[in-house]
C-alpha positions as CSV (number, residue, x, y, z in Angstrom):
1,M,-4.0,-13.4,-21.5
2,F,-6.8,-13.2,-18.9
3,S,-9.7,-15.5,-18.3
4,N,-13.3,-14.4,-19.1
5,K,-13.9,-13.8,-15.4
6,L,-10.9,-11.4,-15.3
7,K,-11.7,-9.8,-18.6
8,N,-15.0,-8.6,-16.9
9,C,-13.0,-6.9,-14.1
10,N,-12.5,-3.5,-15.6
11,N,-11.7,-1.5,-12.5
12,V,-10.9,-1.7,-8.8
13,N,-14.6,-1.8,-7.8
14,D,-15.1,-4.9,-10.1
15,F,-12.4,-6.7,-8.2
16,R,-13.9,-5.6,-4.8
17,K,-17.3,-7.2,-5.8
18,L,-15.5,-10.4,-6.8
19,A,-13.4,-10.4,-3.6
20,K,-16.4,-10.0,-1.4
21,K,-17.9,-13.1,-3.0
22,K,-14.8,-15.3,-2.4
23,L,-13.7,-14.4,0.9
24,P,-15.1,-15.1,4.4
25,F,-16.7,-11.9,5.6
26,P,-14.1,-11.2,8.5
27,I,-11.3,-11.4,5.9
28,F,-13.1,-9.3,3.3
29,H,-14.0,-6.6,5.9
30,Y,-10.5,-6.5,7.2
31,I,-9.4,-5.3,3.7
32,D,-12.4,-3.1,3.1
33,G,-12.8,-1.4,6.4
34,G,-11.4,1.7,8.2
35,A,-11.4,3.3,11.5
36,D,-14.5,4.6,13.6
37,D,-17.2,6.0,11.2
38,E,-14.8,5.4,8.1
39,V,-15.1,9.2,7.2
40,T,-11.5,9.3,6.2
41,L,-11.7,6.0,4.4
42,K,-14.4,7.4,2.2
43,R,-12.7,10.9,1.9
44,N,-9.4,9.3,0.6
45,V,-11.3,8.4,-2.6
46,E,-13.8,11.2,-2.8
47,S,-11.2,14.0,-2.6
48,Y,-10.0,13.3,-6.1
49,N,-13.5,14.4,-7.3
50,Q,-12.9,17.9,-6.1
51,C,-10.1,18.3,-8.8
52,D,-10.8,18.6,-12.5
53,L,-8.3,17.8,-15.3
54,I,-7.8,20.2,-18.2
55,P,-6.7,18.5,-21.4
56,N,-4.7,19.9,-24.3
57,V,-5.1,18.6,-27.8
58,M,-3.1,18.1,-31.0
59,R,0.2,17.5,-29.0
60,G,1.5,14.4,-30.8
61,V,1.0,11.7,-28.3
62,N,1.3,8.4,-30.4
63,E,4.0,7.4,-28.0
64,V,3.6,7.8,-24.2
65,D,6.3,7.2,-21.5
66,L,5.0,6.4,-18.1
67,S,8.3,5.9,-16.5
68,V,9.5,7.7,-13.3
69,S,12.6,7.5,-11.2
70,L,11.9,6.9,-7.4
71,M,14.1,6.0,-4.5
72,G,17.1,5.3,-6.9
73,K,15.0,3.1,-9.3
74,K,13.5,3.6,-12.7
75,L,10.0,2.4,-12.6
76,S,7.9,1.8,-15.7
77,L,4.8,3.1,-13.9
78,P,4.3,6.2,-11.8
79,F,2.7,4.2,-9.0
80,F,3.5,1.3,-6.9
81,L,2.1,-1.4,-4.6
82,S,2.0,-0.2,-1.0
83,P,3.2,-2.7,1.7
84,T,0.2,-4.5,3.2
85,A,0.1,-7.1,5.9
86,L,-1.2,-10.7,6.0
87,Q,-1.4,-11.2,2.3
88,R,-1.7,-15.1,2.5
89,L,-5.0,-14.5,4.3
90,F,-6.4,-13.1,1.0
91,H,-4.9,-15.7,-1.3
92,Y,-2.7,-18.6,-0.5
93,N,0.1,-17.3,-2.7
94,G,0.1,-13.9,-0.9
95,E,3.2,-11.9,-1.3
96,M,4.7,-14.1,-4.0
97,A,1.6,-13.5,-6.2
98,V,1.8,-9.6,-5.6
99,G,5.6,-9.5,-6.0
100,A,5.6,-11.4,-9.3
101,A,3.0,-9.2,-10.7
102,A,4.9,-6.1,-9.7
103,E,8.0,-7.5,-11.3
104,K,6.2,-8.0,-14.6
105,F,5.2,-4.3,-14.5
106,N,8.6,-3.2,-13.2
107,T,7.2,-1.2,-10.2
108,F,8.0,-1.3,-6.5
109,F,6.6,-4.3,-4.5
110,G,6.0,-3.3,-0.8
111,I,6.7,-5.9,1.7
112,S,5.2,-5.5,5.2
113,S,6.8,-6.3,8.6
114,L,3.7,-8.5,8.9
115,S,4.5,-10.4,5.7
116,T,3.3,-13.9,5.4
117,V,6.3,-14.9,3.2
118,S,9.9,-14.9,4.3
119,A,12.7,-12.7,3.2
120,D,14.4,-15.7,1.5
121,K,11.5,-16.5,-0.7
122,I,10.8,-12.9,-1.5
123,S,14.4,-12.3,-2.5
124,N,13.8,-14.8,-5.4
125,L,11.6,-12.2,-7.1
126,G,13.6,-9.9,-9.4
127,G,11.6,-6.6,-9.3
128,P,12.4,-3.5,-7.1
129,K,11.4,-4.1,-3.5
130,I,10.6,-1.7,-0.6
131,F,10.3,-3.1,3.0
132,Q,8.0,-1.4,5.5
133,L,9.4,-1.4,8.9
134,Y,7.4,-1.2,12.2
135,F,9.5,0.1,15.2
136,H,9.0,-2.5,17.9
137,K,9.6,-2.4,21.7
138,D,12.0,-5.2,21.1
139,K,14.9,-3.5,19.5
140,K,16.6,-6.7,18.5
141,L,13.4,-7.6,16.5
142,T,13.5,-4.3,14.7
143,Q,17.2,-4.7,14.0
144,S,16.7,-8.4,12.8
145,M,14.3,-7.1,10.2
146,I,16.6,-4.4,9.0
147,D,19.4,-7.0,8.8
148,K,17.3,-9.4,6.8
149,C,16.4,-6.8,4.3
150,K,20.1,-5.7,3.9
151,E,21.2,-9.3,3.5
152,K,18.6,-9.9,0.7
153,K,19.4,-6.6,-0.9
154,F,16.0,-5.0,-0.7
155,D,16.1,-1.6,-2.5
156,A,14.5,0.7,0.0
157,L,13.2,0.9,3.6
158,A,10.0,2.6,4.6
159,L,9.5,3.3,8.3
160,T,5.8,3.5,9.2
161,V,5.3,6.4,11.5
162,D,1.5,6.6,12.0
163,T,0.9,3.5,14.1
164,I,2.0,4.7,17.5
165,T,-1.3,3.0,18.7
166,G,-4.0,0.9,16.9
167,G,-6.9,2.7,15.3
168,N,-10.4,1.8,16.3
169,R,-11.4,-0.6,13.5
170,E,-14.8,-1.3,14.4
171,R,-15.6,-3.6,11.5
172,D,-12.9,-5.9,12.8
173,L,-14.5,-5.8,16.3
174,K,-17.9,-6.8,14.8
175,T,-16.5,-9.5,12.7
176,G,-14.0,-10.9,15.2
177,F,-11.2,-10.6,12.9
178,T,-7.8,-11.8,14.2
179,S,-4.5,-13.0,12.7
180,P,-4.5,-16.0,12.4
181,P,-8.2,-16.3,11.9
182,K,-10.2,-17.5,15.1
183,L,-13.5,-19.3,14.5
184,T,-16.5,-17.9,16.3
185,F,-20.1,-19.1,16.1
186,K,-21.0,-15.9,14.1
187,S,-18.2,-16.3,11.5
188,L,-18.2,-20.1,11.1
189,L,-20.9,-20.2,8.4
190,S,-19.0,-17.6,6.5
191,Y,-15.9,-19.9,6.5
192,V,-18.1,-22.9,5.5
193,F,-19.7,-21.0,2.5
194,S,-16.1,-20.0,1.3
195,P,-14.9,-23.6,0.7
196,S,-12.2,-22.7,-1.7
197,W,-10.6,-20.2,0.7
198,S,-11.0,-22.5,3.7
199,L,-9.4,-25.5,2.0
200,N,-6.5,-23.4,0.9
201,Y,-6.0,-22.1,4.4
202,L,-6.2,-25.4,6.1
203,L,-4.3,-27.6,3.4
204,R,-1.5,-25.4,2.2
205,D,1.6,-24.0,4.1
206,K,0.8,-23.2,7.7
207,F,0.0,-19.5,8.1
208,D,3.1,-17.6,9.5
209,L,4.6,-14.2,9.9
210,P,8.2,-15.0,9.3
211,F,9.7,-11.7,10.1
212,L,8.3,-12.1,13.6
213,S,8.1,-15.8,14.3
214,D,11.8,-16.3,15.2
215,Y,11.4,-13.9,18.0
216,V,7.6,-13.8,19.3
217,G,4.6,-15.7,19.4
218,E,2.2,-12.8,19.2
219,G,0.6,-12.5,15.7
220,T,2.0,-16.0,14.7
221,S,0.4,-18.6,16.9
222,I,-1.7,-16.3,19.1
223,A,-4.9,-14.9,17.6
224,L,-4.4,-11.1,17.6
225,S,-6.0,-8.2,15.9
226,V,-3.8,-5.9,14.0
227,S,-4.9,-3.0,16.2
228,D,-3.8,-4.9,19.3
229,Y,-0.5,-5.6,17.6
230,F,0.1,-1.9,17.1
231,S,-0.9,-1.1,20.6
232,T,1.1,-3.8,22.4
233,M,4.2,-4.6,20.4
234,L,5.1,-1.2,18.8
235,D,7.2,1.3,20.7
236,Q,5.0,4.4,21.6
237,K,8.2,6.4,22.5
238,M,9.5,6.3,18.9
239,S,11.0,9.8,18.1
240,W,12.6,11.6,15.2
241,S,16.0,10.6,16.7
242,D,14.9,7.0,16.3
243,A,14.0,7.6,12.8
244,E,17.3,9.2,12.1
245,E,19.2,6.3,13.7
246,I,17.4,3.8,11.6
247,K,18.2,5.8,8.4
248,K,21.9,5.5,9.4
249,I,21.7,1.8,10.2
250,W,19.9,1.1,6.8
251,D,22.2,3.3,4.8
252,G,20.2,3.2,1.7
253,P,17.0,4.8,0.1
254,F,14.9,5.6,3.2
255,C,11.2,6.6,3.3
256,L,8.9,7.7,6.0
257,K,5.4,6.3,5.6
258,G,2.5,8.1,7.3
259,I,3.5,11.8,7.1
260,M,0.5,14.1,6.9
261,S,1.7,17.5,8.3
262,V,4.0,20.2,6.9
263,D,6.1,20.2,10.1
264,D,6.7,16.4,9.8
265,A,7.6,16.7,6.1
266,K,10.2,19.4,7.1
267,N,11.6,17.1,9.8
268,A,11.8,14.3,7.2
269,V,14.0,16.6,5.1
270,K,16.1,17.5,8.1
271,I,17.0,13.9,8.9
272,G,17.9,13.3,5.3
273,A,15.0,10.9,4.2
274,T,14.9,10.2,0.5
275,A,11.1,10.2,0.3
276,I,7.9,10.6,2.3
277,M,4.6,8.7,1.7
278,I,1.8,11.1,2.5
279,S,-0.6,8.5,3.9
280,N,-3.3,8.0,6.7
281,H,-2.9,4.3,6.5
282,G,-5.8,3.9,4.2
283,G,-8.2,5.5,6.7
284,R,-7.5,2.8,9.3
285,Q,-5.9,4.9,12.1
286,L,-7.2,8.4,12.8
287,D,-10.8,8.9,11.6
288,G,-11.4,12.5,10.6
289,S,-8.0,13.1,9.3
290,R,-7.5,14.8,5.9
291,S,-7.0,12.7,2.8
292,P,-3.4,12.4,1.2
293,F,-4.5,14.1,-1.9
294,D,-6.2,17.1,0.0
295,Q,-2.9,17.5,2.0
296,L,-0.5,17.1,-1.1
297,K,-0.3,20.7,-2.2
298,E,0.4,22.1,1.3
299,I,3.3,19.7,1.8
300,L,4.7,20.1,-1.7
301,D,4.6,23.9,-1.2
302,A,6.8,23.4,1.8
303,V,9.2,20.7,0.7
304,G,8.7,20.0,-2.9
305,G,12.0,19.5,-4.7
306,Q,13.8,18.7,-1.4
307,I,12.6,15.2,-1.0
308,E,10.5,12.8,-3.1
309,V,6.8,12.9,-2.3
310,I,4.5,9.9,-2.8
311,C,0.7,10.3,-2.5
312,D,-0.5,7.1,-0.9
313,G,-4.2,5.9,-0.6
314,G,-7.6,6.3,-2.2
315,I,-6.2,5.5,-5.8
316,R,-9.1,3.9,-7.7
317,R,-8.4,5.2,-11.3
318,G,-5.6,6.2,-13.5
319,T,-7.0,9.7,-13.5
320,H,-6.5,9.8,-9.6
321,I,-2.7,9.2,-10.4
322,L,-2.8,11.9,-13.2
323,K,-4.1,14.4,-10.7
324,A,-1.7,13.7,-8.0
325,I,1.3,14.0,-10.3
326,S,0.0,17.1,-12.0
327,L,-0.1,18.6,-8.4
328,G,3.6,17.7,-8.0
329,A,3.8,14.2,-6.4
330,N,6.6,12.2,-7.6
331,A,4.6,8.9,-7.7
332,C,1.5,7.4,-6.1
333,S,0.9,4.1,-4.2
334,G,-2.0,2.1,-2.9
335,G,-3.1,-1.1,-1.2
336,R,-6.7,-1.8,-1.9
337,L,-6.0,-1.3,-5.6
338,Y,-4.3,-4.6,-5.7
339,L,-5.6,-6.4,-2.6
340,Y,-9.2,-6.9,-3.9
341,A,-7.6,-8.3,-7.0
342,L,-5.3,-10.6,-5.1
343,A,-8.3,-11.9,-3.2
344,A,-10.3,-12.4,-6.3
345,A,-7.8,-14.1,-8.5
346,G,-4.2,-14.3,-7.2
347,Q,-1.3,-13.2,-9.3
348,K,-3.5,-13.0,-12.5
349,G,-5.8,-10.7,-10.5
350,V,-3.1,-8.4,-9.5
351,E,-1.8,-8.3,-13.0
352,K,-5.2,-7.5,-14.4
353,S,-5.6,-4.7,-12.0
354,L,-2.2,-3.2,-12.9
355,F,-2.9,-3.7,-16.5
356,N,-6.3,-1.7,-16.0
357,L,-4.6,1.2,-14.3
358,R,-1.7,1.2,-16.9
359,S,-4.3,1.3,-19.6
360,E,-6.3,4.1,-17.9
361,L,-2.9,6.1,-17.5
362,L,-1.9,5.6,-21.2
363,R,-5.5,6.6,-22.3
364,G,-5.7,9.6,-19.9
365,M,-2.1,10.9,-20.8
366,K,-3.2,11.0,-24.5
367,L,-6.4,12.6,-23.7
368,M,-4.6,15.1,-21.7
369,G,-2.0,15.9,-24.6
370,C,0.9,14.6,-22.6
371,S,3.6,12.2,-23.9
372,K,5.7,11.9,-20.7
373,I,5.0,12.1,-17.0
374,S,7.0,15.4,-16.6
375,D,4.5,17.0,-19.1
376,L,1.9,16.9,-16.3
377,S,1.8,20.3,-14.2
378,M,-0.5,22.4,-12.2
379,N,-1.7,24.0,-15.6
380,N,-3.5,20.7,-16.1
381,I,-5.8,20.9,-13.0
382,R,-8.3,23.2,-11.3
383,F,-9.9,22.6,-7.9
384,R,-13.6,23.1,-7.3
385,E,-14.7,25.6,-4.6
């Protein structure tokens, strides 16, 4: 099923090492980096280590069901692939590779407003799809994105609410990362010594951001950092009434991505959102903020049962997913957990990463004495002092 190279990739960190070897350094560090001192980036992963699992034994677990219902869809896994931007920078098949892998595992494929593949092509994939929407100053642009997703019958819409301005991504400043890539004297050798990536970028379909390119040049033909895109093109006046209006226009399963406070979670319930993604944008926005897992219980205590709650970010192991769901999350999601794999080996890499996490979940569920996701509960976990 998998090549020898992929067979040796047993976890997310193995894929990270392989991606680092294959990508030019500005591209790798765009995936890998966070804001400021990257305190929150590290905390997102480390927070899971403050929680212990308590297994039960002799519970008859020869058959394990990992399926969950989320945003109107039955998924075969209790986690999905968060929407992430610029995927054809990491591998020439980009979103098509990720979406095909998600379809095989019957879980949500997240599509970014900064997707490098068009809605037309993505609609040919058969799995469940969630589109991540940025709220632009150009309201016609925002509306056009919603219209395309409705036309192509995407299954859910996630409005990102934590990018009111760009985070200070100092790694990108140091490497000179832009979209599309801009060659500098410092980065030139990195592109030269990544010949496979460079040839694919130069000789395959021209890099594009189709959800934007019919309307604006920024981010398509003009080299621009993602932080600059957030700060210049997105509407900093976005309010709860705007979110409520988008929900009405969409008229389907609606999620808010980037909720971190109890007050905001309660507001999401008030406007009738289907779900919230507790997320700090992978540690790429406000450094020093809490991790999603650390904030999960506080939010669940306030709105659990009133809205679906997704723990997004820091997922590196199946046991991380078990801990979040034991705490009460409906599902988990992540970006780096598949982006490293995409960069390392395209669709097969993403499939192997999903295979690894599913295997870890199946093994972990059996060791926990649980035969279905609903068996997980607060009784399974304890937090360290």
